[in-house]
C-alpha positions as semicolon CSV with decimal commas, in nm:
position;residue;x (nm);y (nm);z (nm)
1;M;-5,356;-1,705;-0,254
2;R;-5,097;-1,825;0,010
3;R;-4,836;-1,884;-0,279
4;K;-4,909;-1,515;-0,413
5;K;-4,828;-1,363;-0,068
6;E;-4,505;-1,561;-0,041
7;F;-4,404;-1,471;-0,401
8;L;-4,462;-1,112;-0,291
9;I;-4,267;-1,142;0,006
10;I;-3,970;-1,294;-0,189
11;V;-3,990;-1,016;-0,441
12;L;-3,986;-0,742;-0,165
13;F;-3,679;-0,903;-0,006
14;L;-3,521;-0,922;-0,340
15;V;-3,588;-0,554;-0,387
16;L;-3,489;-0,462;-0,024
17;I;-3,138;-0,652;-0,083
18;F;-3,099;-0,461;-0,411
19;L;-3,186;-0,139;-0,280
20;T;-2,944;-0,191;0,014
21;Q;-2,662;-0,262;-0,212
22;N;-2,726;0,035;-0,435
23;V;-2,731;0,248;-0,105
24;E;-2,380;0,090;-0,007
25;A;-2,243;0,128;-0,339
26;Q;-2,326;0,512;-0,332
27;T;-2,071;0,560;-0,054
28;W;-1,825;0,563;-0,334
29;Q;-1,802;0,876;-0,516
30;A;-1,736;0,876;-0,895
31;T;-1,380;0,793;-1,016
32;K;-1,147;1,103;-1,086
33;R;-0,892;1,111;-1,340
34;L;-0,582;1,279;-1,199
35;T;-0,343;1,272;-1,504
36;W;-0,370;1,361;-1,868
37;N;0,007;1,293;-1,987
38;S;0,162;1,192;-2,309
39;G;0,365;0,954;-2,129
40;D;0,297;0,667;-1,872
41;S;0,196;0,757;-1,522
42;W;0,287;0,452;-1,305
43;Y;0,282;0,321;-0,955
44;P;0,093;0,565;-0,735
45;A;0,104;0,594;-0,367
46;I;-0,094;0,792;-0,128
47;A;-0,092;0,940;0,211
48;T;-0,333;1,181;0,429
49;D;-0,222;1,402;0,687
50;S;-0,369;1,518;1,025
51;S;-0,561;1,822;0,852
52;G;-0,725;1,585;0,613
53;N;-0,519;1,678;0,305
54;I;-0,432;1,413;0,051
55;H;-0,101;1,353;-0,096
56;V;-0,038;1,137;-0,402
57;V;0,307;1,050;-0,579
58;W;0,382;0,870;-0,879
59;E;0,664;0,779;-1,159
60;D;0,606;0,948;-1,492
61;N;0,781;0,913;-1,813
62;T;0,662;1,207;-2,017
63;P;0,983;1,402;-1,973
64;G;1,140;1,104;-2,177
65;N;1,272;0,932;-1,870
66;Y;1,081;0,853;-1,548
67;E;1,070;1,122;-1,292
68;I;0,876;1,165;-0,960
69;Y;0,547;1,371;-0,951
70;Y;0,326;1,492;-0,668
71;K;-0,039;1,598;-0,639
72;K;-0,232;1,730;-0,326
73;S;-0,585;1,804;-0,237
74;T;-0,699;2,025;0,042
75;D;-1,062;1,982;-0,022
76;G;-1,115;1,600;0,004
77;G;-1,005;1,513;-0,362
78;A;-1,240;1,755;-0,512
79;T;-0,953;1,964;-0,682
80;W;-0,577;1,895;-0,704
81;S;-0,252;2,074;-0,769
82;T;0,048;1,905;-0,921
83;K;0,430;1,944;-0,883
84;R;0,739;1,763;-1,058
85;L;0,961;1,648;-0,778
86;T;1,262;1,532;-0,973
87;W;1,478;1,615;-1,251
88;N;1,723;1,346;-1,297
89;S;1,933;1,193;-1,592
90;G;1,845;0,844;-1,460
91;T;1,529;0,673;-1,383
92;S;1,337;0,775;-1,070
93;A;1,077;0,521;-0,974
94;Y;0,856;0,336;-0,729
95;P;0,796;0,639;-0,504
96;V;0,617;0,578;-0,154
97;I;0,492;0,854;0,073
98;A;0,407;0,923;0,444
99;A;0,299;1,224;0,655
100;D;0,380;1,259;1,003
101;S;0,180;1,405;1,296
102;S;0,327;1,775;1,233
103;G;0,202;1,757;0,876
104;N;0,552;1,706;0,711
105;I;0,553;1,496;0,397
106;H;0,815;1,246;0,321
107;V;0,867;1,072;0,003
108;V;1,146;0,790;-0,095
109;W;1,205;0,644;-0,416
110;I;1,459;0,480;-0,617
111;D;1,698;0,640;-0,886
112;D;1,974;0,489;-1,102
113;T;2,129;0,826;-1,196
114;P;2,445;0,730;-1,008
115;G;2,471;0,408;-1,230
116;N;2,291;0,168;-0,992
117;Y;1,977;0,199;-0,807
118;E;1,997;0,389;-0,488
119;I;1,734;0,520;-0,229
120;Y;1,648;0,890;-0,229
121;Y;1,449;1,096;0,004
122;K;1,246;1,428;-0,006
123;K;1,075;1,622;0,258
124;S;0,834;1,911;0,265
125;T;0,756;2,125;0,589
126;D;0,520;2,353;0,400
127;G;0,242;2,124;0,289
128;G;0,412;2,044;-0,049
129;A;0,500;2,381;-0,159
130;T;0,885;2,331;-0,124
131;W;1,119;2,002;-0,085
132;S;1,449;1,938;0,024
133;T;1,619;1,628;-0,121
134;K;1,875;1,371;0,051
135;R;2,054;1,057;-0,101
136;L;2,004;0,773;0,173
137;T;2,216;0,499;0,017
138;W;2,574;0,463;-0,127
139;N;2,608;0,110;-0,223
140;S;2,776;-0,120;-0,492
141;G;2,452;-0,315;-0,579
142;D;2,111;-0,206;-0,622
143;S;1,869;-0,083;-0,372
144;W;1,507;-0,130;-0,458
145;Y;1,151;-0,111;-0,374
146;P;1,148;0,109;-0,051
147;A;0,850;0,138;0,198
148;I;0,804;0,428;0,445
149;A;0,631;0,498;0,772
150;A;0,604;0,783;1,009
151;D;0,514;0,765;1,374
152;S;0,343;0,986;1,591
153;S;0,659;1,110;1,745
154;G;0,786;1,238;1,403
155;N;1,031;0,936;1,363
156;I;1,043;0,832;0,997
157;H;1,110;0,463;0,904
158;V;1,228;0,317;0,568
159;V;1,277;-0,047;0,440
160;W;1,399;-0,161;0,119
161;M;1,543;-0,461;-0,067
162;E;1,914;-0,466;-0,153
163;N;2,145;-0,707;-0,362
164;T;2,472;-0,562;-0,235
165;P;2,559;-0,889;-0,026
166;G;2,522;-1,091;-0,358
167;N;2,149;-1,179;-0,302
168;W;1,850;-0,964;-0,214
169;E;1,808;-0,877;0,167
170;I;1,605;-0,633;0,359
171;Y;1,749;-0,321;0,502
172;Y;1,613;-0,042;0,745
173;K;1,676;0,326;0,800
174;K;1,535;0,575;1,071
175;S;1,548;0,933;1,115
176;T;1,470;1,084;1,455
177;D;1,542;1,435;1,343
178;G;1,289;1,502;1,066
179;G;1,509;1,325;0,782
180;A;1,834;1,535;0,870
181;T;2,029;1,216;0,976
182;W;1,967;0,856;0,953
183;S;2,080;0,511;1,090
184;T;2,100;0,209;0,903
185;K;2,034;-0,184;1,008
186;R;2,055;-0,485;0,783
187;L;1,737;-0,700;0,875
188;T;1,802;-1,028;0,688
189;W;2,093;-1,265;0,634
190;N;1,925;-1,537;0,411
191;S;2,038;-1,772;0,125
192;G;1,730;-1,714;-0,082
193;T;1,572;-1,387;-0,212
194;S;1,435;-1,141;0,072
195;A;1,200;-0,899;-0,137
196;Y;0,926;-0,636;-0,150
197;P;0,913;-0,538;0,223
198;A;0,634;-0,325;0,398
199;I;0,644;-0,123;0,722
200;A;0,410;-0,014;0,987
201;A;0,496;0,191;1,288
202;E;0,297;0,239;1,608
203;S;0,272;0,542;1,841
204;S;0,416;0,302;2,115
205;G;0,740;0,276;1,936
206;N;0,693;-0,068;1,790
207;I;0,785;-0,128;1,412
208;H;0,645;-0,411;1,203
209;V;0,822;-0,529;0,873
210;V;0,708;-0,788;0,655
211;W;0,850;-0,921;0,322
212;Y;0,853;-1,255;0,117
213;D;1,124;-1,489;0,118
214;N;1,212;-1,784;-0,127
215;T;1,477;-1,943;0,097
216;P;1,247;-2,236;0,177
217;G;1,214;-2,308;-0,193
218;N;0,924;-2,123;-0,262
219;A;0,827;-1,758;-0,167
220;E;0,676;-1,742;0,184
221;I;0,589;-1,442;0,407
222;Y;0,824;-1,328;0,693
223;Y;0,800;-1,077;1,001
224;K;1,014;-0,878;1,196
225;K;0,931;-0,651;1,513
226;S;1,131;-0,397;1,698
227;T;0,976;-0,296;2,058
228;D;1,252;-0,021;2,123
229;G;1,224;0,208;1,837
230;S;1,464;-0,012;1,609
231;A;1,745;-0,023;1,863
232;T;1,697;-0,412;1,851
233;W;1,502;-0,635;1,646
234;Q;1,311;-0,984;1,774
235;A;1,379;-1,289;1,577
236;T;1,238;-1,320;1,224
237;K;0,892;-1,487;1,240
238;R;0,802;-1,708;0,926
239;L;0,419;-1,635;0,887
240;T;0,332;-1,886;0,596
241;W;0,398;-2,255;0,514
242;N;0,214;-2,293;0,170
243;S;0,264;-2,518;-0,127
244;G;0,227;-2,220;-0,368
245;T;0,387;-1,876;-0,388
246;S;0,305;-1,632;-0,114
247;A;0,410;-1,282;-0,227
248;Y;0,374;-0,895;-0,207
249;P;0,268;-0,850;0,154
250;A;0,117;-0,538;0,293
251;I;0,100;-0,437;0,648
252;A;-0,096;-0,206;0,881
253;A;-0,125;-0,160;1,274
254;D;-0,452;-0,027;1,437
255;S;-0,464;0,202;1,722
256;S;-0,509;-0,077;1,961
257;G;-0,195;-0,234;1,872
258;N;-0,328;-0,510;1,639
259;I;-0,114;-0,613;1,337
260;H;-0,287;-0,675;1,011
261;V;-0,112;-0,838;0,702
262;V;-0,250;-0,910;0,349
263;W;-0,064;-1,075;0,058
264;Y;-0,144;-1,273;-0,254
265;D;-0,101;-1,660;-0,248
266;Y;-0,088;-1,913;-0,551
267;T;-0,168;-2,204;-0,309
268;P;-0,510;-2,241;-0,436
269;G;-0,388;-2,278;-0,808
270;N;-0,430;-1,913;-0,884
271;A;-0,341;-1,598;-0,700
272;E;-0,581;-1,518;-0,404
273;I;-0,589;-1,262;-0,145
274;Y;-0,508;-1,372;0,207
275;Y;-0,512;-1,204;0,561
276;K;-0,339;-1,247;0,901
277;K;-0,400;-1,083;1,215
278;S;-0,211;-1,076;1,541
279;T;-0,373;-0,927;1,880
280;D;-0,049;-1,027;2,090
281;G;0,226;-0,806;1,910
282;G;0,315;-1,059;1,645
283;I;0,341;-1,365;1,875
284;S;0,066;-1,566;1,727
285;W;-0,148;-1,514;1,415
286;T;-0,487;-1,601;1,279
287;T;-0,557;-1,641;0,901
288;K;-0,832;-1,569;0,664
289;R;-0,887;-1,619;0,305
290;L;-1,027;-1,309;0,149
291;T;-1,112;-1,399;-0,222
292;Y;-1,237;-1,695;-0,404
293;N;-1,184;-1,592;-0,770
294;S;-1,152;-1,762;-1,100
295;G;-0,896;-1,489;-1,206
296;Y;-0,593;-1,348;-1,058
297;S;-0,615;-1,158;-0,732
298;A;-0,287;-0,979;-0,654
299;I;-0,095;-0,684;-0,513
300;P;-0,318;-0,609;-0,216
301;A;-0,278;-0,269;-0,001
302;I;-0,413;-0,229;0,339
303;A;-0,526;0,063;0,570
304;T;-0,692;0,101;0,916
305;D;-0,907;0,390;1,042
306;S;-0,953;0,552;1,368
307;S;-1,261;0,348;1,422
308;G;-1,066;0,014;1,388
309;N;-1,218;-0,070;1,052
310;I;-0,978;-0,256;0,821
311;H;-0,973;-0,165;0,440
312;V;-0,802;-0,383;0,187
313;V;-0,781;-0,319;-0,204
314;W;-0,634;-0,526;-0,475
315;H;-0,648;-0,577;-0,854
316;D;-0,832;-0,881;-1,004
317;N;-0,860;-0,990;-1,362
318;T;-1,156;-1,203;-1,312
319;P;-1,382;-0,979;-1,552
320;G;-1,130;-1,051;-1,839
321;N;-0,905;-0,751;-1,760
322;R;-0,783;-0,610;-1,427
323;E;-1,012;-0,402;-1,217
324;I;-0,982;-0,263;-0,875
325;Y;-1,162;-0,440;-0,582
326;Y;-1,215;-0,360;-0,218
327;K;-1,309;-0,533;0,090
328;K;-1,386;-0,416;0,449
329;S;-1,403;-0,556;0,804
330;T;-1,582;-0,355;1,092
331;D;-1,488;-0,615;1,369
332;G;-1,127;-0,625;1,349
333;G;-1,087;-0,881;1,055
334;A;-1,307;-1,149;1,220
335;T;-1,556;-1,108;0,931
336;W;-1,550;-0,914;0,613
337;Q;-1,812;-0,756;0,414
338;A;-1,893;-0,861;0,056
339;T;-1,634;-0,769;-0,202
340;K;-1,677;-0,438;-0,400
341;R;-1,580;-0,388;-0,750
342;L;-1,452;-0,028;-0,789
343;T;-1,372;0,018;-1,126
344;W;-1,545;-0,109;-1,470
345;N;-1,298;0,003;-1,739
346;S;-1,216;-0,112;-2,090
347;G;-0,819;-0,082;-2,009
348;Y;-0,608;-0,242;-1,745
349;S;-0,646;-0,100;-1,404
350;A;-0,383;-0,201;-1,168
351;V;-0,167;-0,181;-0,831
352;P;-0,386;0,024;-0,597
353;A;-0,283;0,208;-0,301
354;I;-0,520;0,313;-0,016
355;A;-0,524;0,557;0,277
356;T;-0,783;0,677;0,539
357;D;-0,833;1,021;0,697
358;S;-0,940;1,106;1,053
359;S;-1,285;1,156;0,914
360;G;-1,343;0,796;0,813
361;N;-1,301;0,865;0,436
362;I;-1,131;0,606;0,218
363;H;-0,895;0,724;-0,050
364;V;-0,790;0,492;-0,342
365;V;-0,526;0,548;-0,616
366;W;-0,420;0,331;-0,907
367;F;-0,288;0,341;-1,266
368;D;-0,501;0,254;-1,547
369;Y;-0,448;0,177;-1,936
370;T;-0,804;0,289;-2,039
371;P;-0,690;0,616;-2,207
372;G;-0,455;0,428;-2,419
373;N;-0,151;0,507;-2,204
374;Y;-0,109;0,467;-1,815
375;E;-0,268;0,749;-1,608
376;I;-0,349;0,796;-1,252
377;Y;-0,696;0,772;-1,109
378;Y;-0,838;0,834;-0,783
379;K;-1,163;0,713;-0,598
380;K;-1,306;0,824;-0,248
381;G;-1,547;0,619;-0,020
382;K;-1,689;0,680;0,328
């Protein structure tokens, strides 16, 4: 009788776990497909504004060459409007997006229409209805892979990698007048390749930039900070000393001034997601490994919300093809909830981007090959 009772307790416990996991899983809405194109739709980026509107950009070769497209939702992702943003003879690619505290929308991308890749910028002051365009670089080399942030004062910050010096270095631009004029700074002088930067800007005026650099012989993560709105920059800080490749960092700063960095790292023998946090403005850092998978976990993206929660997404081929996964911390990165798988597709789901809104909603976009060509998909969580 006692064994039967113990067995029933165990069964009830397992049922409770199952139900809890199901309830938690239901906080994510059904996936929404955002594009139906004859060409490939790639590399989406996402931002939300103070009114809760969602803004998405991506590159699309449906017109015959890659152009930049834009979608907006004013009802929390239920419905979307679409605009084509570029009509160029060259390739327009790798768009990124930010919204400032006034609701203006800022987009940067690369374009080889001039004969080499340069950075271009678009701005909308009316919620995406109309857009102005500006070319930001005139270089002899290629300017590549921009990242963008807007701070609460309305300043716009852009970083990118550029090979004009003969090797890839990190450059930075800032506008204090809503994109009308820009100042430029070179941030690195390295013998190796400095690549794929990411940026975060705080309301205090602090600016944080991360990238990876193979100057030590393998790729490692590096960090740079400005405390005076980019007038000066502190000495570069190396964040990793690993035997494997550490690459493609992403960065976010929370409302308390803590800095959060994620990247993928080959040190364990396969690509895994790692996380670092600084509570003292980048002076010291703690490290956590976030994934332990048999497959390839890569290209993470990170966002924080108004409650201080940290949200990370990435793609992982452990199931046999690449799928989108998610992880959350509610205690500032000290502990992390169990990993959630967000997609179950027959095709290739990859390179997610993430944003949060003031209501605590989580918005994720990625590209997916399930339809037979690459299309943009979206998922919303709470």
